[in-house]
N, C-alpha and C positions, 0 to 999 in steps of 0.2 A: 504494500500500500504506500502510495506517495504521500508526502506531507500535505495536510489539509490546506495550508496557506499557499497553494499553487494553482495554476490554471494552464490550460493548453492554449497556445497562440500560434497562428500561422506566421512564419518568418519570411519566406520567399519561395519561389518555384524550385530553386536549386536545393535548399535545405528541407523545405516542407514545414512541419510543425516542431515546436519545442515546448518545454515546460518552464514556466516563469513563476516567480514568487509574487504573491499579493501582499505580503507583509515581510518585515525584517526577520531573517532566520539567523540566529547567532551561531558562531562556531561551537561545535560539539553537539549540535542538534541532530537527531535522527531525521533524515530526509526521505528514507524509504526503508520498509521492513517487509520481509517475506511474510505473507499471510495465507490463510486457508483457502483463498480463492485463486491464488496463483497456481498455474498448472505446469506439471513437469512431464516431459516426454523423453523416452529413451531414443537412441539413434534408430533402433529397429522400429519403434512406433512411428517415428518420422517417415521412414521409408514406406511403411504400410499405409499411411494416410494418403500418399500419392499427391498429385497436383490437383487443385492449386494450393492445397494446405501447406505443402513443403515450402513454397515461396513465401507465404505469409509468415510461417514460423521462423524460417531462416532469416527474415528481415527483422523480426521483433523480439526474438529470444536471445538470452544470454545462456552460457553454460556453467553449471556448477562443477565442483571438483570431482564429481562422479561421471561427468560427461553428459548429464541430463540437460535437455533444452528446457529452459524455464520461461514461460510466457506470463508476463505481468498482465493482470486483468484490467488495470486502470491506466491512467496516463503515464505511469512509470515507464512504459515501453517506448515513450516518445522522448526520453532524455537523450540529448545529442552528445557527440564526442567533442572533447577539447583537450589539447595538451596542457592547458592551464585550468583543469577541472576544479570546481569548487566543492564537489562531492566525491566520496571515495568508498568503495566497497570494503567490507571487513570480513573477518572469519566468523562473524556472529549472525549471519543471515540478515544483515542490515547495511545501510549506507549512512554515512555521517558527513555533516558539513565540516570541511577542513579549514574553513575560514568564515568570517561573517559574510552573509549573502544579503545584499540590499534589496529593498522592495523594487519589483519590476525587473530584477536580474534573472537571467536564464540559468536554470540548474544544468550542470554539465558533468559528465563522467569522462574519464580516460578509458577508452575501449580496450586499452592494453591489459586491463585486468578482468575482461569479460570472456576470456577463453575463446576467441574467435577461431573459426576454421581456416580462414584465409587472410593473408595480410592485405592491407589497403592503404593507398596514399590519402592522407587527410588534407583538409584545407590548410593553406599556409597561414600560420598564426605567429610567425617569427620565432618559432621554437626550433631547437636543434634537431629534434625528432621530426621526420617528415612522414614516416610510415608507422602503422600500427601492426605489430606482429603477434601471432598466437602465443609466443613464448616471452612476451614482454614482462610477465609476472616474475619470471626467473631472473631477468636482467635488472629489474628496477624495484624489487620488493623491499630492499633495505631503505631506499629513498622514500618509498611510499609508507613504510612502517613509521618512519620518523614523523611524517605528516599526520598519520593516524594517532600516534601517541600524544602528539601535541593537542589534537582535537579531543581525545578522550579525557584529558585533564579538565575539560569544561563540561563533560557529559552530565555530571551530577549537579551542576550549577544552573542549568537552563531547563526550561519547560520541555517536556517530551510528549507531544500529543500521540506519538505512535507507540507508546508503551503498551497501550491496550491491545495491540495486535501482535506483539512479540511474545514468543514462548517464555514462560517464567524462567526457564533454564538460561536462555540466551540473555535475557534482561539481567539476571543475577550476575552473569559473567561480565557484562558491560559495566555494571555498577562497581564490581570489585576491581576491574581494571582502572576505572576512573579514580577510585580511592586508593590505589596502590596496594591492594590486598592480594592481587595475583598479577603475573606478567601478561602482557597483551599477546594474544595469539597472532602470529605474523600473517599478513595478507597472502603470503605464498601458500598458505593452507587452502586457499580456494583455487589453486592452479590445477588444471586438468591436463595431463600429459597425453597428447593425442597419439604418440608413438606406441603406447601400450593398449590403446583401445582396440577391442575386437568387434565393435559394432560400427557399421557404416552410418553415415548421416550427412546432412548438409547444415552448415551453420554460418551465421553472420549476425549483424546487429544493425539497428537503425543508424544511418549515417548521414 
């Protein structure tokens, strides 16, 4: 489930739609959490669905660390890529704001941690990286962990509207990480190694 203080807006014909804030969202806020309406598909299930469902799912799904394709039921599937993302995935079935996000600002993810099937060239944002690769999690997890740890320090100090949809177990882990009672699980834990997969499938993300 996407943060309630967001809305879907059309950007342009090239990008399509994006998710924008309607209110200020402070650093450390959960901006998305896996909930009971999100749907998971194995690679085999993707193949069995056939066209046109494969195209729809390959565009809007991300993959978890088991290689399952996860389809967000709400506007979460429209969050666009940026190399300067203001949101970041965690090992706790949620995403967190890694900096303050101003009203009217677009929520963005770095697709490098979404376990894409194929690399793609992203829009030029003046970043050193130009392409997103399926193994970016392996390359950049230490950098991303530092950003996550900085954000988690604010977790218990801000309002968390998405607490109600998180599992009690995952919520408890996040609170303990925030309070320094347990170490943060690295974002590399959500990596799926395609080379060991025995299932076929098609995967991508909204770009």
